[in-house]
TINUKOL-554075 format. One line per field, with one value per residue (C-alpha): x, y, z; residue number from 1. Coordinates in steps of 0.05 Angstrom, whole numbers, plus 5000, padded with zeros to 4 digits. Layout:
<recs>
px (X, ...) $
py (Y, ...) $
pz (Z, ...) $
num (NUM, ...) $
</recs>
This chain:
<recs>
px (7232, 7223, 7266, 7244, 7296, 7268, 7314, 7302, 7335, 7338, 7384, 7331, 7338, 7269, 7237, 7275, 7247, 7176, 7187, 7214, 7158, 7101, 7129, 7143, 7073, 7044, 7089, 7072, 7113, 7130, 7173, 7235, 7238, 7305, 7308, 7371, 7384, 7420, 7490, 7485, 7434, 7377, 7345, 7279, 7265, 7221, 7248, 7279, 7351, 7341, 7302, 7358, 7411, 7366, 7367, 7442, 7439, 7389, 7433, 7493, 7458, 7428, 7498, 7524, 7464, 7479, 7545, 7516, 7517, 7453, 7401, 7395, 7330, 7273, 7245, 7265, 7219, 7239, 7216, 7199, 7133, 7163, 7205, 7272, 7315, 7259, 7271, 7346, 7345, 7296, 7346, 7402, 7366, 7359, 7295, 7231, 7232, 7176, 7166, 7114, 7085, 7081, 7049, 6999, 6979, 6966, 6924, 6887, 6871, 6838, 6783, 6776, 6797, 6839, 6871, 6937, 6947, 7019, 7064, 7107, 7080, 7138, 7118, 7057, 7092, 7142, 7087, 7047, 7108, 7118, 7046, 7052, 7116, 7084, 7021, 6975, 6958, 6890, 6866, 6901, 6847, 6888, 6943, 6929, 6991, 6993, 7047, 7086, 7135, 7127, 7183, 7147, 7082, 7117, 7145, 7076, 7030, 6968, 6966, 6983, 6925, 6876, 6907, 6911, 6840, 6814, 6859, 6834, 6762, 6774, 6808, 6752, 6700, 6736, 6752, 6695, 6745, 6738, 6800, 6852, 6926, 6959, 7030, 7095, 7142, 7136, 7060, 7062, 7004, 6965, 6916, 6883, 6877, 6841, 6798, 6737, 6733, 6737, 6681, 6725, 6782, 6847, 6909, 6972, 7031, 7077, 7026, 7011, 7085, 7100, 7043, 7057, 7131, 7116, 7063, 7109, 7129, 7203, 7242, 7226, 7298, 7339, 7407, 7460, 7454, 7491, 7495, 7528, 7563, 7636, 7625, 7672, 7677, 7620, 7625, 7665, 7605, 7566, 7629, 7637, 7568, 7587, 7618, 7694, 7727, 7758, 7828, 7838, 7902, 7935) $
py (8236, 8309, 8360, 8430, 8479, 8533, 8591, 8635, 8701, 8725, 8697, 8669, 8595, 8597, 8622, 8568, 8514, 8541, 8541, 8470, 8441, 8475, 8468, 8394, 8383, 8419, 8383, 8314, 8250, 8246, 8310, 8323, 8395, 8425, 8494, 8534, 8600, 8662, 8670, 8746, 8801, 8815, 8768, 8791, 8831, 8891, 8951, 8972, 8964, 8893, 8876, 8899, 8860, 8799, 8795, 8788, 8738, 8698, 8692, 8676, 8620, 8591, 8586, 8551, 8504, 8480, 8455, 8416, 8340, 8305, 8312, 8379, 8417, 8411, 8480, 8537, 8574, 8641, 8636, 8710, 8746, 8799, 8754, 8791, 8772, 8735, 8761, 8758, 8685, 8667, 8695, 8650, 8587, 8525, 8505, 8543, 8595, 8630, 8665, 8667, 8732, 8716, 8648, 8678, 8733, 8682, 8639, 8699, 8722, 8655, 8675, 8745, 8807, 8795, 8832, 8821, 8820, 8820, 8842, 8905, 8973, 8986, 8927, 8962, 9004, 8948, 8898, 8947, 8955, 8881, 8869, 8920, 8888, 8820, 8844, 8833, 8904, 8901, 8843, 8865, 8907, 8929, 8915, 8915, 8915, 8904, 8939, 8878, 8848, 8776, 8756, 8788, 8754, 8687, 8693, 8702, 8659, 8660, 8736, 8739, 8696, 8742, 8804, 8773, 8746, 8816, 8845, 8793, 8809, 8883, 8875, 8830, 8880, 8943, 8919, 8869, 8818, 8746, 8721, 8745, 8728, 8721, 8735, 8720, 8661, 8674, 8668, 8597, 8557, 8616, 8620, 8556, 8583, 8647, 8618, 8603, 8677, 8704, 8700, 8689, 8640, 8657, 8637, 8613, 8641, 8583, 8531, 8572, 8581, 8507, 8484, 8535, 8520, 8446, 8460, 8503, 8473, 8463, 8522, 8528, 8532, 8491, 8522, 8513, 8552, 8618, 8690, 8724, 8771, 8774, 8784, 8825, 8818, 8767, 8701, 8646, 8602, 8659, 8682, 8612, 8619, 8683, 8693, 8690, 8757, 8779, 8806, 8867, 8867, 8935) $
pz (4076, 4056, 4092, 4115, 4138, 4185, 4198, 4258, 4239, 4312, 4365, 4413, 4426, 4459, 4395, 4355, 4402, 4391, 4315, 4317, 4357, 4320, 4250, 4261, 4287, 4227, 4177, 4203, 4208, 4134, 4138, 4179, 4204, 4225, 4257, 4261, 4296, 4273, 4299, 4307, 4310, 4359, 4408, 4380, 4316, 4331, 4294, 4228, 4251, 4278, 4215, 4170, 4209, 4210, 4134, 4135, 4193, 4153, 4092, 4136, 4174, 4110, 4079, 4142, 4144, 4073, 4099, 4156, 4150, 4131, 4075, 4038, 4049, 4000, 4022, 4068, 4116, 4147, 4219, 4230, 4217, 4174, 4129, 4132, 4072, 4037, 3966, 3974, 3998, 3944, 3893, 3919, 3938, 3894, 3932, 3946, 4001, 4039, 4105, 4160, 4136, 4062, 4076, 4126, 4078, 4024, 4070, 4097, 4026, 4011, 4061, 4031, 4068, 4130, 4186, 4223, 4299, 4324, 4380, 4377, 4356, 4307, 4263, 4233, 4179, 4167, 4153, 4111, 4068, 4062, 4044, 3988, 3962, 3962, 3926, 3986, 4005, 3972, 4016, 4080, 4114, 4174, 4224, 4299, 4342, 4417, 4458, 4482, 4433, 4411, 4458, 4517, 4498, 4491, 4561, 4592, 4549, 4595, 4598, 4524, 4504, 4538, 4508, 4438, 4440, 4453, 4398, 4349, 4367, 4360, 4292, 4265, 4288, 4266, 4195, 4185, 4158, 4137, 4177, 4225, 4222, 4289, 4268, 4302, 4315, 4390, 4384, 4355, 4382, 4409, 4350, 4372, 4443, 4421, 4364, 4407, 4426, 4354, 4304, 4243, 4229, 4265, 4227, 4262, 4223, 4239, 4215, 4154, 4138, 4146, 4103, 4049, 4046, 4036, 3983, 3940, 3873, 3858, 3832, 3757, 3733, 3783, 3795, 3848, 3912, 3909, 3885, 3826, 3874, 3895, 3970, 4013, 4088, 4098, 4134, 4101, 4085, 4052, 4015, 3986, 3954, 3918, 3851, 3845, 3843, 3778, 3784, 3740, 3698, 3692) $
num (1, 2, 3, 4, 5, 6, 7, 8, 9, 10, 11, 12, 13, 14, 15, 16, 17, 18, 19, 20, 21, 22, 23, 24, 25, 26, 27, 28, 29, 30, 31, 32, 33, 34, 35, 36, 37, 38, 39, 40, 41, 42, 43, 44, 45, 46, 47, 48, 49, 50, 51, 52, 53, 54, 55, 56, 57, 58, 59, 60, 61, 62, 63, 64, 65, 66, 67, 68, 69, 70, 71, 72, 73, 74, 75, 76, 77, 78, 79, 80, 81, 82, 83, 84, 85, 86, 87, 88, 89, 90, 91, 92, 93, 94, 95, 96, 97, 98, 99, 100, 101, 102, 103, 104, 105, 106, 107, 108, 109, 110, 111, 112, 113, 114, 115, 116, 117, 118, 119, 120, 121, 122, 123, 124, 125, 126, 127, 128, 129, 130, 131, 132, 133, 134, 135, 136, 137, 138, 139, 140, 141, 142, 143, 144, 145, 146, 147, 148, 149, 150, 151, 152, 153, 154, 155, 156, 157, 158, 159, 160, 161, 162, 163, 164, 165, 166, 167, 168, 169, 170, 171, 172, 173, 174, 175, 176, 177, 178, 179, 180, 181, 182, 183, 184, 185, 186, 187, 188, 189, 190, 191, 192, 193, 194, 195, 196, 197, 198, 199, 200, 201, 202, 203, 204, 205, 206, 207, 208, 209, 210, 211, 212, 213, 214, 215, 216, 217, 218, 219, 220, 221, 222, 223, 224, 225, 226, 227, 228, 229, 230, 231, 232, 233, 234, 235, 236, 237, 238, 239, 240, 241, 242, 243, 244, 245, 246, 247, 248, 249, 250) $
</recs>
């Protein structure tokens, strides 16, 4: 059975439960999904500071997950629409790595031009920067943020669905796009609920992330997990995946 490791880089057990349920449903019975939660950081990532800490928390929790008993993962999915630590983890992982945003951008681009709808106003410049870094800025027509964060939306799903449906309608009309990405781990499952009210396909970022992670080919040059870095002051599990320190002789 294939193994998918989903890492929630925030500290919310509720978000992890959403990720586990929806990723497992998308992966199907032939895949075992295991979701783990960051041991430190923010309950929800919604600003530059929490995003920066989340990248460290992601690497730390990944290193710990590799020590857990049971089968090793065949792929890793970053369970945050913003993909903190994506390129760093990809550098150190022996298996393919993707994130909710990268996977959703790729799926959206298959339709043509797409827009993003997500919770939290501070995400807009962060996602624009990520899209540029991932080579998707040409197909990303625009980002529509609603004021409540993803955590707040997840806590009131009925009200959230009405708000997000209108936001998706507005984004589709404003930018005349071919698809809308409804981005956010806390918004898992809501794309299906708003789809009937939106005239273009609405992409669920957790479903897109799961499918893309499982479709990725193996790493071209298989290597052991780890980094060519002699870490100082990080957790023991992450430190063990670093390079050995060289003692200078004087």
